[in-house]
N, C-alpha and C positions, 0 to 999 in steps of 0.2 A: 336326239345326239344326229354330231356334222355329221356329211356326207362327206364319203371320201371316194377317191376310186386308187380301190387297191394296187400293188404293182407286180408285175409280172415273178411271175414263180423263179426263179435261180435256179434251176435243177441242172445236175454234173454234163447234162444234154448242153444249156443253154451259157453255161458258164463254159465249157472247151470252147463255144461260139463264140463267145463274150471274146477269149479270152482269147481264138485268133483272128481277129476286128480291131483290133490292136498294131499300133507296126514293130516290125521286128522286136524282137527284143537285141541288142548289143551284145557281139561273141561275149566280152568282155562278162555284162551281168546275167548272162545264161550261164557262164563257168562260174558265180559263185554263186548264181541262187543253185545248180548241181551240188555243189559242195558240200554247201551247205545239210544241202535235202537229207545229206541220213545222220546229223547232230538229236539228239533229243528234243534238245528244242524248238528244231527247223521253227514252226510255226509260228515266232516270232519272226520274221522274218516276211517284210509285206513283197504284196501281188505283184506279177509284174504288173499289170493295170493300174493300179495302183500309184507302179513307179510310174506310166506313162502318163498319168494323169498329172505327177508334180511332175513332168516335164514339161506339160502343155504352160503353166499355172508358171513355173521359174519365166521360164521364158516368156511370156504375158507381160510380168511385171521387171522384165529385163532387172534380175535377179545378177548381183556379183559377189554378194556379202550376206552370206547362212549360220543360222544356227542347227544343231541338230540335236536332242538329248533325247542319247540312248543309239547306240547306233550301233548294235549286236552284232552282226562276221561285215555287217557294212554296205548291204544292195541298197537303202536309199541315199545312204555317203555317196557312193559313186556310180547313182542315177541322177543325184545332182552334183555331180565336179564331172558329169562328159555333157547335164545342157550349160552350166556356165561356160564366159568367158574365158577365152584363154588365165585375164589379169580380175576371173573368179577366186573366192576364198571360203570357207568351209570353218566353222570353228566345229568339232566336234565332243561331246561329252560322254563317258563312262567310267565307268571301273570291274568290268572284265580285262583282264590280262590276253586271258584266255580265248573269248572268242575278237577282239582285238585284231590280238596275233592273223588272225583268220582273213578279219582287212587290209589290215595295213598289204599284205603276200596282192590280193589282187587288184587294191591298189595299183602295188607296185606295178603289175604286170599289166597294167591297160596303163601305165604314164600316167597318171592321175594324183597319185603322193601327194606332188607339186600344193596342188589343191588344196587341201584338208589336214587341219590342225587337229591333231590325238589329243583330246585334256584328258589324259585316266588321271580324274579323282573325281569328288562327289560334283551333283552338276550345279550344283548350288551353290557350291561353293564359286566354281568358275563365272557361273550369274553374276549373279552378286560381286567379282574381282572386275566384271566387266563394265558393270555397273560403278563401280569407285571408278573405275578407270577413265569416266567419262567415254563409255561407250553409248551412249544412249541415244536412242534414236537413230542406230547405222544399222540396222543388217533391214536386210530387205523381205525376207524371209526365214523362220523356223516348223519345227519339225521334232514333235513331242512323241513322243516313243518308249519312255519309261517305264520306272514304278508308279502305279499307278494309286496310291495313297500322292504321295510325292507331286500329282500333273495340276493343281491347282495353284501350291506358289510356282511349277515353270511359265504359268502360261503368265501370268503376274507380272515374274522379273521379267519373259516375254514382251508384254504392255509395253514396259521400259524402254526395250532395248531394241526389236524394232520398230521402223521409224512408219508416220501418216501415209499411209495408201497399200504401205506393206501385209505379207502373208503370215499368219500363225495358224500350224495342219496339226493337227492330235488327232496320233491314231487308237483306233479300239473306243471309242467314245458308243458302238452299241453292245458292247465286250457277249458277247454269247447271247445275245436278248436279256441278262439278266436285269440291267437297272430297269427294264417294261416287267417288271414280279417284284412286287411291293413285300413278297415274302424273304426272298434273298436279300440279307445286308451284313453281308462280310466285307469288310473295308475297300478290299478292291472297291469292288461293287459300288460302293454306298458314296465313294469319293466319288465317282466315274457320272452317279446319277447326282449330284450334287451338283457340279463343275454342269454335265447337261443344262442342270436349270439355271449355274447362274450361268450364261452365256449367252442363255437366248433371253434375259432380262437387261446383260450388258451393254450398253451406250456408248460403251468407247472402241466398239468392233459393230463389222456386219456381217450377220455368223450364216450359216450354212451344216446343217450334220446329210452327209450325201451317205447314205446305202454302201457303198461302197466297201469290201468283202466287210471285217470285221466295225466299218463304219469308222471314217473319215470328219471330224469339220472343219471347217475354215472358218476361216476367222481373220476380213480386212480391219486393218486397222484404220482408224478417224485421225 
């Protein structure tokens, strides 16, 4: 059996401490997070510490053009818009008009709506359209957080659209621990388990699965 050092258990007290050690959340992000908290699917929103991680990553790679697959109420897009320079732009893909109406309200309140091109259409249609129109290799960063059975297709499309040295980030890759349980084989879990295995052996990227919140995979395109 391989030896390993188990991680520090993240109980509620330690998690509160972790969040308290992050940089102060921008007021626009706090307002959006509070507005989302009352929704039945509020858990779909990324956590504040994930937003802090994205901010560092975006600035490290000097991102200016980004993709987002799955918008929900717009927290991650707002994190990205805040981190991008004045001429930075996001193409954000979603199909839900109700949730993205909340997103638009908060983007406008933060005076950042001009950075975000929201495209209400199936994400693969948008991504394939970008590829067909010659946008391959023109994006610096992509964030995938949408329907899990579609993850592999989104990943493959982003590999074509994100430049070498750019980042593809994928949320929910630990999926509440279910991919590690061989008795769980629902379509979402099976899709995430298969993509985890694929990325671990994918010579096109340098990758790391980070145990932040529900698991974020970071893929640097080679």
